[in-house]
C-alpha angles and dihedrals in degrees: 000000000000131000123214129191116201110201121231090237089067100047099037141032095251093205097052121069113243094354110145122195095231094178093058093041092054093046094046092049089053092049092048089052088061094055112126094210136046117269144186116224126212120178136188127244099231114172091349091069116013101055098056094034089060093043091053095042093245096130089094126048110277144169114272096221111105094011101067096116094045092051091048091050094053091047089050092050096052090044087055091055089047090053091053091053093043091052092056093045092053092044086058093053098260114140092224122170123188120232106191105209092218087065100045104038111093088178095304125036113286094232093184090069091054094045091049091057092048093050089048092055102258133127110236115219120199132169147187106287148154121263134201123204128159092352091305127114129206139160120257108207123210088242092057090050091051092050091054092046097052092049091062109023124060103248122178096206141332125238122203110198108201136162095263134054095260135285122349135184088241138006102293090203090062108025122055091198093058110133123217117238108214101179140023120181133181094359090299103151138119108251092196091056095045091051086074095049121123102219099102102291090317093181089066090051097046095086092056091044089052088054091048091050090060090068101042137048092250147337116233124200113198142164107263091188091071110090113243097013096104091048092049092048092051091048093052099250120149110255138160111283145107115276116207120192131179 
């Protein structure tokens, strides 16, 4: 069993509200259909979640009272993106079933629901979402979901599909002298260098990724915009990417 996280920057235009990248979604669904092993899919919210969450002040935990409609709208939007992805997965023959996090966190992930789908032959699909508990709202990131999954379900390795080839010493989209980082082991990385990385504030994610790496053989960060790379990663082929090991 493998677990793959598709970043919101790949499946949406992160600067345009509710703009899905249909071309990438269709291609990725086709690549996933050619995976030789079972997998769990987690995807980001991109422009379907972040734009309005920031506008409504929902990026930090908050009381529900007075923000009920705003919370409901953001949950609806990310569910809409999930339905687009689910449609393409099913059209490509993948028995994908959506598990909206806002419905199965109480307050931690109900792992029995996920395991039941796996045992029954389905591919669970989860995503970054909002969550309400005891009249409080907070965001559940895809990374947090993954950390909870790997603690309870035997996962071979985790793949993070981003919009760059992996980790770099600087933002490769800005600096021509940015150097690619192929391997990180035992938390041995330069925090100052990674603070300039381009993969969605990767420095802030590294602690959680380190925790994830403790439960799997490796974590692989790849470029999901490159055709074939997701399929090859799922099928165990050697590809360009950053490998992180505990």
